[in-house]
N, C-alpha and C positions, 0 to 999 in steps of 0.2 A: 186580807185574810191570810193566815200563815198555816200551812199544812205540815204534817209530819208523816213519815212512812216508817213503819216497823215490820220487819220481815222475820218469819220463824221457819226453821227447817229448810231454808233456801240457800243454796251455795253463795258464797261471798261475792264472786264475780257476777252472778245473776242478780243478786240484790242490788249491786252497784249499777247495773244496767237498768233495772227497774226504777231506781232513784233518778238516774240520768233522764229517762224518758219522762217520768212524772215532772221533774223540775223543768224540762223543756216545754211541756204542754201548759204548765201553770204560769211560767214566765211569760209566754206569749199572750196569756190571758190576764196579765197584771197581778198575778198572785205569787206567793213565795213558798218555797219548800225549806223547812228549817228543822231544828232539833225538836224532840219531844217536849222539852220543858217550855218551849215557846209556842207550841201548837194550839190553834184555835179549832183545827179540824184534824183529827188524828186517824190515820188508816193503818190497820194491821192486816197483813197478808200471811196466811199460814198454809204450808203445804201439808195436806192431810192424806195420809196413806190409806185411810179407811174408805175414802171416796173412789169412785171408778169412772171410767169412760170420759175423762176430761170434764167431769161434773164440777161446778163450782157453786158456792153459796155466798150471798151478799146479805149482811145483816146490818142495816143502818142503826145508829144509836145517837144519843145526845152527844154532840161534839165530834162525830166521826162515824166510821164503819168498820166492821170486821169481815174479812174475806177469808174463806176456806176453799181449797181447791185440790183436785185429785192429782195434778201433775204440774210441772213447772210451767208448761204451756198454759194450762188452765189458770194459774196464778196471774199471768200477764192478761189473759182474756178477761178474768174477773175485774181487774184493775181498770181495763178499758171500758167495760160495761159500767162500772161504777161512775167513771168520769162522764160517760154519756147520759147516765141518769141524772146527773147534777146539771145545773143551769149556770152558764157563765155569760156575762155580758161583754167580755173582752177588755173591760176597763178596771178589773179588780172586783167587780161584783160577782157574788156567788150565792146560789141557793142550793143546799145540800139535798141529796137523794133521800127519799123517805120510803121507797119501795123495797121490800125484801125480795130477793131473787134466789131461785133454786133452778139451776139451768144445766142441761146436758146437751151438747151440740148434736145436730142431726147426722152429720157425715163424719166418718173416722179420718178421711184424708182431706185436710184443708190447707192446701198448699199454694204456692206461687212459683212461677218459673221466671228467673231473670235471664234475659237474653244479654249476655255480656260480650257483645261483638259490635262491629261497625263503628267502634269508638262512640257508642251512645252514652247515656248517663251512667249506666251500671259499669261501663268499661272505663270511663274517663274521670267521673266525679271522685273527689277525695273520699276515702273510705269512711270517714265520719259521716258524710252526707248519705252514703248508701246504708250505713248502720241505722241512721234515723229512719229510713224507709222500712228496714227490717223491724225496728221497734214498733212502728205503727201497725205493721202486719200482725205482729204478736198480740198487740192490744186489741186487734179486731178479731182474734180467734184463729189465726193461722198457726199451723203446727208443723209445717214442713217447707223447705225451701229447696228448689231444684235449680241446678246450673249445668252447663255443658262445657267441657274442655274440648274444643274443636281441634282435633289433631292435625288436620290437613294444612294448617298454617305453618307447621314447624317440621324441622328435619328430624328431630328427636326430642325427648324430654331434657336433653342437655343443651339444646338451643337456648341462648340467653333470653330470647323473647318468650320462650315456652316456660322457663324458670320464673320469669317475672309474672306471667299470666296465672300460672299455677299458684303462686304465692298470693295473688289477689283473690283468686277463687277460694283458697283455703281460709283467708281472712274473713271473707264474706260468710262462708259455711261456719266457721268457728263462732262468729258472732251470733249467727242464727241458733247454733247450739246453746250459746250462753243465755238467750232469751227463750229457751225451751222449745225451739223448733228443730226437728230432725233435719239432717242434711239428706239431699238426694242428688244423684248424678244421672244425667241422661247421656247416652252414647249410641252412635250408629253401629249397627251390628258388624259391618265389615269395614269400618273406618281404618284409614292408614295415614302414616305421616307423609310429608311432602316427597320424601326420597324412598318411598316404598318400592320394593323390587318390581321393575317394569314387567317381567315375565309372569308375575302373579296378579297383575291388576285386573279388575273386574271390567266387564263390557258394559256399554251404555247405549248401544245402537238400537234403533227401532226394529225389533226382530222377535222371533219366537213368541208371537202373540201380543207384543208391546205395540201400542199405537201412538205413544208419545215418550220422549226422552225423560227419564227421571230428573226432577228439578235439581239445578245446582250441582250435578255430578261433577266432582273435581278431578276425576280420572286418576286418583291415587288410591281408591278403594281396592279391596283385595277380594278375588274370587275364592270362596271356600272349596270349589270343585276343581281348582288346579292343584296339582301335586305340590305340597308344602304350603298351600294357602291357609288352611286352618291354623297351622303352626305359626305362620307369620302374623295372622290376625291376633292370636293369643299372646305372641311375644310382644307386640306393640301395645296391646291392651294392658299387659302386666306392667310394662314400663310406665304407662300413664297412671294406672291405679296406685302404684307405690307412692305417688305424690299426695294421696288422699286417704289411704287406708287406715290412718291412725285417728281420723275424726269419727264422730258419730254420723254414720251414713246409714239411714234406715232402708233406702230403696236405691236401686239402680234400675233405670228404665232402658230396656232393650229396644232399639229404635230401627225401623226399616228404611224410611226415606225422610227428608227431602232429598239431599244427596244420599248416596249409599245405594245398595242393591246391586244386582248384576243381572243382565238380560241374556246371559248365554244359555245355550240349550239345556244344560244341566241345572241351572238355577231358576229358570223362568217357569211360572211366575214367581218372583222373589218372595212374596209374602207367604206363599203356600209351600215353597220348595226349599230354596237356598236358605232363607231366613230361619226356617224351623230346623233344618238340618244342623245349622251352626249353634242353635240355642243350647243343647246339652253341654257342649264344650264351653261355651260362655258362662253358663251357670256353675259349672265345675270350677272354673277359675275364680268366680265371685265367692263361692263357698270356701275355697282355699285361702284367698287373701282377705276377705271380709266376712267372716263366719256369721256375724249378726245382721247381715245385709240381705234383703230379699229382692228378687228380680220381678219387676213389673214388665210385662210385654205389651209394646205399643203396636196398634194397627194403623198408625198415621199414614194417610194417603194410600191405603189399600184401594185398589181399583181405580186409581187416578190415571195411571200410565198403561195399565193393562186390565184384563177382566178376570174374574173368577178367584180373586185372592181371598176375600172373606169366605166364599163357599168352600174353598180348599183348606183354609187355615182353621176355621172354628171346629170341625170335627176332630182335629188333632189335639184340642185342649183337653179332651178326656183321657189322654194317655199319661204315662208315667212322667214324661218330660215336664208336663204342666202341673204335677201333683202338688208342688209347693209354691206355685205362682199365686200371690195373694190377689193381684188385680190385672185385668187387661185395660189398656188405655185406648181411648178413641175420641174423636170429635167430629161432629157433623154440622156443617153451617146451616143455620136457621132450623136446626133440629130435624133435618131430613135423613132419618136413620134407614139404612138399607134393610130390606125385609129380612135377610139372613140374620142380621144383628138383632133385630127385634124378636125374631123366633128363637134365637139362641138364648136371649136374656131371660125368656119365659121358661126355660127348662130347669128342672131341679138341680142338675149338675153344673150349671153355668158358673164360670168364674166371675165374681163381682167385677164391675167396670168402674174406672175413674176416667174423668174427662180432661181434655186439654183446651180449655175454652179461649177463644179469640177475644181479647179485650183491647187491642192496641191498633190494629191495622185496618179493620173493616171500614170501608168508605173513606179511609184517610189517605190523601195524596199531597205531600209525604206524611209519614206517621208522626202526628203531633207537631207538624210543621207550622201551624197557625195557632198554636196554644192548646189548651185542654180540649180533649176529644171524648165526648160523652156518647155511650152506646146503650142507653136504657132500652130503647125499642128492640134493638138486636138482641141484647141479653135476655130480655123478657121473652121474646119469641123463641129463642133457643132453649132456654131453660124450661119454659112451659111445655114445648114439644117433646122434651127428653125427661120429663118428670118421672121419677122412679127408676130410671135406667142407671144412674150413677151413684157412687158412694163418696163423692167429693171429686177433687181434681187439682190440677195445676194450671191456673190461667197463664196465658202467654203474655208477658209484660216486656215491652220494648223501652220503657222509660217511666218517668213521673207524670207525663201529661195525661195519663188515664188513671190517676189515683182514685177518682170517684168510681170508676169501673172496678177497681180492686175491691173497694168497700162493698159494692153491689154483689159482686160474685161471691165473695167470702160470706156475705149475708145469706146467699142461697145455701152454701155449704153448712153454715152453723144452724140454720133454720130460723135465725133471728128475724129476718125479713124475707118472706117468700116472694115479694113482688118488688121489681126494680124501683118503681116510683117511691114506695115507702122507704126503701133503703136510701135513696138519693135525698129525700126529705130529711132523714136523720143526719146524713153526711153534712148537708148544708147548715142545719141547726147547730151541729157541734163544732165543725171546722171553722164556720164563719161567725159563730156566736150570734146567730140571728134566726129567729123562728118565723120570720115573715113569709107568708105564702108567695108574695110577689118575687122575692129574691129566689125562692125555690123554682118558681115558674120560669124566671129568666134563665137560670142555670139549666133547667130541663130543656128549654127551647133553643139553646145553642146547638142542640143536635139536628134541628131542622135544616141548617145550612151545611152540615157536615159533608154530605155526598157531593163530590166535585170531580171534575176532570181537568187536566192541564195539557196545554199545547205550547210548543215553542214557536214563536214568530220572529221576524227580524228585529222587533222591539225588545223581545224577551219572553218570559213565561206569561201566559195568559190563563187565568183560572175561570172555569165555567162552573158556577154553583147551580145545582139543580133547583134549589128552593130558596129564595131570598125573602120570603114573606115575613119572617120574624126578625130580620136583622136589625131594623131600625128600633123596634121596641126593646129587643134584648139589649142593644147597645145603650139606649137611653136609660134603661132600668139599671144595668150594671154600672154605668157612670154614676148614677145617683147613690147607689150603695158604696161605691168606691170612695165617694166623698163623705159619706155618713158613718160608715163602720169604723172602728178603732184603727188607727194607722198601722199597728202591729199586725192586725189581721189582714188588711188589704196589701201589706208588703210581703206577706208570706207567699211562697211559690204556689201554694194550693189555690188561693184566691187570684193571684196575679196572673196565672196562666188562663183562667176564665176571663178575666178582664182583658188581657191582650188578645185573646180569641175574638171577643166582641168588637174590639177596636179594629183589628185587621180585617174581619169579615165586612164591616161597614166600609172601610177603605177600598176593599176589593170591589164591592158593589158600586160605589161611587166612581171609581176609575176603570170601569168596564172590565175588571178582572186583572188589571196590570198593577201589581203591587209597586213596581219601580216608579210609577207615576206619583206615588205618595211617599213623601218623606216620613210621615207619621207611621205608615205601615212598615217601611224599611227599618226604622229605629225600633219599632215593636218587635220585629223578627230578630233583630240583633240582640235585644234583651232576652228573648226566648232562648237563643243560643248560648247566652251567658248563664241562664238558669240551668240548661242542659249540660254545661261544661263541654260544649262542642268546640272543635278546633279544626285545623286544616286537614286532619286525618279522618274526620267524621264523614261517614257515608251520607250523601244527599237525602237518603230516605229517612234518616233519623235526625234531621235538623230543619230549621226553618230556611226557606230559600231567600234569604235576605239579599237584596240588590239584583234579583234576577227578573 
């Protein structure tokens, strides 16, 4: 089957990216993208300014389909939906879509956060590989990509390592812009460079109502209540923003913790005092340097290290400082929302909220270290418990091992699949060109053995899996599909990471939790690290523990 793609009113670079993504997807499934004169199935995509709210229309016809969409982002989402409405056997067989679609996504913010640190996939992989992930997100309906330039690593923006990392983040954001996704930057409110003035640095001791030290405080953050502190925060932030202010950046997310914050008498509790005192200065800088960018205010880890932050923070959102804040950001594991946040959300004047969902690390030790990590139960519990609270969000992604979780969470945002199992079934059908319930069930049940703990013994790392009841059946089933599905599909990272996960879990179970006793498990983990582009610089938390 030969496809063609015709785009109307779409920028040239964006049309080329759309063609690149379509060609990749078709080639994997044994089909061809060619010129219009050769096409047996012709797709037209039109950017239609008469439509609103990222709405798109899909109109199948004999020999192809016509797509009209309200925005560039919606054009990509429409193409992705069309492809999922079609049926591919992975060997060149193709059944076209017949269903007309008129779709408007549920949530306005359908983002993803790439953690570009620890020399993980996003930090190390060739940019072309990262761009492939961005294309997939756009085809699934994502309209925003969030990254963080973590300043504490560098002396200044002139540091050669800072220049290189900024260039990488710029390339990632620029490609996101190309495929219709707005860029977004997150940044700690009182972040500083490695050589920040020592006399201006924030405090982190357990004091002034704090019962725990803020996580990962690097001790280079700045206290806004020291004389000259606000000016230093703004000076460093201006220097950092200059590297990104010419891109399309829709949002900047103003962040209180992990690191960050100050526990001094004048700042504590940070979320309700120092953090909000600094916000007007921060917003003024953003308005000056990036006039089309809006500031989202995050409450991440409020009340984790001290108490009373939500209660002290939320009443302030009715003031002038918050009058142009489009969203507050929060996330509550398993949907356990504090009463103050629930009560606030029900008030007429409440600022809408977006989430920062965990899709990478929950129950994983290390994150993705044994292959694909699926969180259908966790995502379902969290999203059902917070239904109606959020207008979208930015799932936290540490790599490609949770690609299915990305699809599930974006399905919540778009409204395409309100339940995780239904989204996963669609993911398996499309990505693996297989509609067998047995394969879906095997992929779903990889989650059974996910929760585990590790200890170090004289022999090495030993893994204690909480539930091994599905491991043999999952391994047997995935092995069978690995042998029967088209080789191009089984060789793809999306399938391969599930396959390697099934192999390693079985080897761990057979060898009493010691992977180093199994040459098969060791080689499987080495393959995982090749897929992740892990190297000697990669943090152990974002790679497979091969040989340990």
